[in-house]
N, C-alpha and C positions, 0 to 999 in steps of 0.2 A: 329717748336715747338713754337717759340715766337708768330708767327701770331695766332697759335691755342689758346695760353693762352689769347692774346689780345680779339679774338672774344668771348670767354667764358666770360671773364671780362665785355665785352661790353654789351653782352646779359644780363647778371645778373644784371648789373646796370639799364638796361631798365625795367627789371621785378620789381627791387626794386622801381624804379619811379612810376611804375604802381600801385604797391601795396600801396606805400604812398599815392598817389592820392586817392586810394580807401578807405583807413582808416582815413586819415585826413579830418576832416569835413564830413565823411560818404559819399563821393562822389560815385555816381553810374556810373561806366564805361559805362554801355549801354545807360544811358540817359544823359551822359556828364554833370552832376550836375545840369540838368534843362531839358527843353523840347528837344526831339530830333531834332537835327539840320542837319543830313545828308538827303540824298535824299531818299523817298520812292518810290519804283519801284515794282508795284505789280499787283494783278488781283482781281476783284471783285468775291466773291462766294455768290450768293444769294438764298433766300428761306425762311429765318425767317420772311420776310415782306409779305409773302404770307399765304393763308389759310392752307398750310402744317404746318406752325410754326416752319420751322426747314430748314437748307440748304438742296437744292436739291441735289439729286444724291446719297444720303446714302440709296436710295433703291436698289442700285445696286452696291455700293462700300462701303468699310470700310473708317470712317471719317479721320482716321490716314493716310491711304493710299492716299487720295486726297491731304492732307497737304503735305506729302512726295513728291508727284509728283510736287506740286507747288513749293516745295524747290528745286527739282531736275532740274526743268526748269530755275532756276536761279533767281526767284523772292524773294524779301526780305519782302514782305508785303501782307497782305489780307484785302481788305475793306469788311466788313461783314454788309450787310443791316439788319435792324430789325424794327419791327412795335410796337407800344405801346400795341396792342391789343393781342400780344403774351404772355404778362406777365401773368402767372399764368396758361397758356394753355399747353395742351398735344399734342405733334407733332403727325401726322397721317401717316407718309411716311418713317418709318425707317426700314430697314431690320436687324433684329437681328437673326443671323443665325449661329449656332455653327459649321455647315458643309459646309457653303457657302465659296466660294474661290474668293477672291479679284482679279480681272483681271489685275490690275497693279503689286502688289506685289507677287501675286500667294500664299499668305498666307491664312491659313483656319482660319475661324472665322470672322464674320462681325458684327462690332458695338456691341459686347457682353457687354461692360461696360456702355452702355446707356440704358440697360433695366430699364423701370419704372421711368426714368427721364422725368421732364417737359421740356419745351423749353430752360428756363434758365440754367437748370442742363446741358443740352447738350451744350449750349454755353460755360459753364465753361469747359467742357471737350475740346471742339475745341480750345478754347484760350489757355488752359493749355498745349495741345499738340503742338500748334503752337509754344508757348514759348520754349519748349523743343527743337524744331527744329530751333530755331532762327528767327522765322517769327514774324514780327511785326503786330499789328492788329489796323485797323482803324474802329471804330463802327459808322455806318451810320444810322441815324434815318430816315428811308425812307418813312414812312407814320404812321398815327395814327390807321387806320382801316387796316386790312389785305387786300391787293391788292388795297388800297385807293391812291396809288401815282399817278394814272392816273386822278383822281377826285379832290384831296385835293390841293388846291391852296397855301393855308396857313399852318402855322405850328401848328394850333389849329383848332377844329371842334366843332359842338354842343355837341358832346359826350366827347370830350377831350379839355378841356380849356387850356388856356396858362399856367396856374399854375400847371395843372396836366402834362402837357409837360415837364415843367421845373422839377417837382418833380420826374418824371420817369428817367429823365437824372441824376439827382442827386443820385437816387438809383443805377443806372447803375455805375456811377464814383464810388460810394462807393464799390460796389461789386468787381470792378476790379482794385482798387487803388493799390493793391499789385501785380498785375501782370505787371512786368517791361514791357513786349511786348506791352501792350495796351498803344499806344503812342498818339492816337489821336481820337477826338470827331467830327465827321461830323454832325453838329446840326440838320440840315433838308435838305431832298432832293429835289432839283429842286423847289423852290419858283417860282410861275408863275402866269399868267393871265394878261389881258390887258383890255383897256376900249373900244376898238373896236370889232373886231370879236372874241377876245379871251375869255377864261374862267374868271369867276368873283365870288368872289371878287378878285381883282388883288393884288398880293404882290408887295410892293413899297419899295424903298430905300431912307430912310432919311425923310420921310414925310408919314402921314396918307391919303389915298384918300378920298376926301369928299364923304360922303354918304355911306361909306363902313366900317366904324368904325376902329378897329386896324388892320392895313394893313403894318405898317413900319416894314420890316423883319430886316433891320439893327439895329433897337433898341431892337427888341426881341432878336436877336442874341448876342448882348452885354449883355442883362439882363441875359440870360441863361449861357453864357459863364463864366461871373463874379461868379455865383452860383458854377459852376463846378471847376473853380480855387481854390475855398475854400477848395474843397475836395481834389483835385490833382494839386497842383501848378506846376507840371512838364508836364501837359497835353498841347497837341496842340489843339487850338480851330479852328476848320475848318469851314469856313463860305462860302456857296455858294452865287451866285448873284441871279438876278431876270431874268424875261422874258423881261419886258419892262421899260425903263427909259427915261422919258421926250419924249415919242413918239416913241423911237426907239426900235424895237424888235430884239431879238435874241433868241438862244436856251433857253429852260427852264433852269432856275440857271445859265446860261451862261453869262448873261449881268451884267459886273461889272462896267459900267460907271459911277454909282452913287459914286464910291469910290473917284473919283476926287473931288467931291462937299462934300460928306458926308463920310469921312473915319471912319473906326471904331477906337475910341479913348480909350475906357474903357478895352480894352484887351491889355495886354503888347505885344509889337512887337514880343518879343521871343517866346510867345505863339500863335501867330496868323498866320493863312494861309488862304488865299482866295482860292475859289475852283470853277472854271467854269467846265461845261460839254461841251465836243466838239464832234460832230458826222459828219459823211459823209452822202451822198445822200440817203442810205438804210433807214435812220430814217425819213428823210424829204427832198424833193427836193428843198433845197433853191436856190434862183436865182443865187448865186455866182458859183454854180458847172456847170452851162451851160453859163457862161460868156466866151467871146472869149478869154480873157487873163487868164482862169483858167489854171493851179494853181498858176500863179504868183500873182493873186489878193489876194491870202489867207493871206499873212503876214500882209497887211495893215488891213485886216478885223479883224485878231486876235488882232493885236496891239490897235485898236479902242476899242475893246469890252472887252478885259481882260488882254492881254499880257503886257500892259504899267505898270500894278501893279508889275509886275516881273522885267521889263526892267528899270523901274525908281527906283527900290529898295524900293517901298513903303511896300512890304511884299512879302514873298515867295507864289508861287502858287502851288496848289495840284490839278491836273487834275483829279478829282475823277472818271470819266466815259469817255471812248472814245472807239471806237471799229468799225469794218466792218464785213460784212458777206461774202463777195466775195473777196478773196485776189489775184484774178488773175491779173498778171501784165499787164499794160497798160489799164485796166478798170478804171473808175473814182473813185470807193472806195479805190482802191489801191494806185492810184495816190495821193488822198488826205491824205492817212495814211502815205505814204513815205514822202510827203511834210512836215506834221504836226511833225512827229518825227525828221527829219532833222532840223526843227526850233526849237522845244522845248524839244525834248526828253531826251537830256543830260543836261539841264539847270534847271529842276523843278522836283518836285515829281509828280507820277502818278500811277493810277490803271486802268488797261485795263478792259473792260467790254465785255466778262466776261470769267470766267473759264467754267461756265456753257454752254452746248450746246444748251439749250432750251430758249434762248432768241430770241423772234420772229425777231427783226429787225437785229441782229448781229451775231447770232449763238454764239460760243464760241471758246476758246482754245481747248476744247475738242469737239470730235465729237459725234454723237449721242449714240454711244455705251458707252459713259462716260468713256473711257480709252484712246482711241486713239487720238493722238494730231493732230490737224490742222497745221502742220509744217510751211506752208507758212505763217501764222499769228504770229508765233513764231519768224520765221526768219525776219519778218518785224520790231520787237521790240527788239529782243536780243541784238543787239549792243548797246543799250541805257540804260541796266541794271545798277544799282548802285550795290556796294558790299553788299554782304550778311553779316549776323550778326551770332555771337556764340549764344549758348543757353542762354536764359534769366532766371532769377529767377522767378519761379511761386509758389504759395502757395502750401503746401501740400495737396494732394487730399484726403479730408476726406467725400466726398459726400455719401450719402445713398439713393437709390431710394426711393421715398416717399410712393409709391403705391404698392410696392411688395418686397418680400425678396428672391433675386435671389439665386439659389442653387450654390454651391461651383462649380459644373461642367461647368457653363455657364457664370460666372463672375470671369475674371482673377484678381489678385491682382494689385492695381495701383502701379505706379512706382513714388514716392514722391521725391521731393527735399530733400537731405539728411539734417536731424536735429539731434542734439544730444539726443540719447535715453538714458534711464537709465540702462536697462540691456538687451542689445542685440548687435548682431555683424552686422556692416554694411559695405559696401564697399564703400570709397570715391575714385573716380579715381583720384582726384588731390593729393591724398597722395601717391605719387609715391614709397616712400620707405617702406610704411606700418607701420610707427611708430605712427599712430593714431593722427598725426597733421599735417597740411599742413604749411610747414615752408621753411627756407632757404636750407635746403637739398634737398628738392623737386625742388626748383628753380634751384639749381646747375645741377640737372639732366636734366632739360629742356635745360638749357644754354648750357651743353656738346654736346648736340645733336641738337640744333637749326639749322634748314636748311636741316636736313637728310630726305630723303624720303624712302618709303618702297623699300627693296632691298639693301640700303646702308648698310655698316658694322656699322655705327654709329646708325641707326635707331633701336629704341627700341619701341615696340607696346605700353607699358604702358605709354610712354612719349606722344604719339600720342592721346590726351584726347578726341578729337571728331572723331577719327578714319577716318581721310580723306585721310591718307597715307602719311602725311607729318607732321612735327614737324615744327610749324611756328607761326604767331602771334595770330592765333585763340587759340591755346594752352596756349600761354603766358597769354592772357586775361582771360582764363577759370581758370588758377591757381591763377592769381592776385585777382579774384573775391572770391575765397574761402581761401585766405592766412589768416592764424591764426585759422582756423576751427579745433576743437579737438572733438574726439569721443571715 
């Protein structure tokens, strides 16, 4: 009996400490009162940067189901590429079908709440649903024009000036600053180009290339990052490398050698992540893949080009893209991926390319049916996953489709974050005893049943706030975040 009392008191004190941290100084548990400092381990879900102006696959799937599958696979983050050209555009490949059945969840109704929305409206929905699932989001400005990522070497074009690039980013930061799960801004995908056989103008690091105007990517990243931190001081500013530095070439965006000579200084270290991209031979047959000492030659190559940034504690790394098409054991792509994950997988943040099966070089986590998992790929990375997160706070969904008025039959009501209403009845899961306030009585209920799992005599379903079959720290965090809420 004495041990039981000690356990209840200990857990109660833990929750009280967490509640105090949440209330004193308005500290955000999810963001640890500043930029997210844990490891991001996720996938890329692309499409907004293409002429579809929306994530791919929701011609066959419900977007909520894709996010649920990402969550079920153990990832905690989604990197979402977007392009400036999508702003104000309507997507052209969304299946809205009241009788369609999702192949993963088997639920009827596909994307019913997306009807009439433009691209940003759909992005709002995706980010909001991801937050409710505890998935963090990294927004990646992949190109200025739809599909422009293969031809745009710089962060600006003749049509989209540097000023426009920054102002669009500021707009995005303002739009999502109240979404706790939007943790990072990947400023520009794969700056590249070189003075020999490569594309021009070349992106440079720390200086402008003579004869090509404004090419200093490091300076532009600092300029943009400073403006974004004025909007959201808790954001991670993610800065990719270039292709060429002082004559040495590497993957597009993967060359961070310039950081030794010209480190980023205008973005606080707590907000900064450098982000190389790293690929195997299916993307390009680099010489090191056929070297006699492969794969033992890889760590030195990685150290020289980007890993020194992490190794020497200059700043954390976020490997924004990496992936293979053929996971057959013993083949070069699989050997490369195994070596890379063993070297870096548990030490830094990363997002695998991609969830989509329709990436020409790498395929995806999903097969061409957009539902079945390429299990060998998941098996190659799952041991390196970071812990998942509890649900995040997202703004109440008040969106109204701008171009139509959907009928009641095909637009289900949104599920907003609970707020205090004037005259209505709401259900707040954290109010365990139903007294209209999340308070110490509810904390005691959690404490008494802490550690119980479904089937135990102590298990009580209304104390399992996230319905994972166990009363654990996730439930503690959820109740701490709502402590003091009254309705």
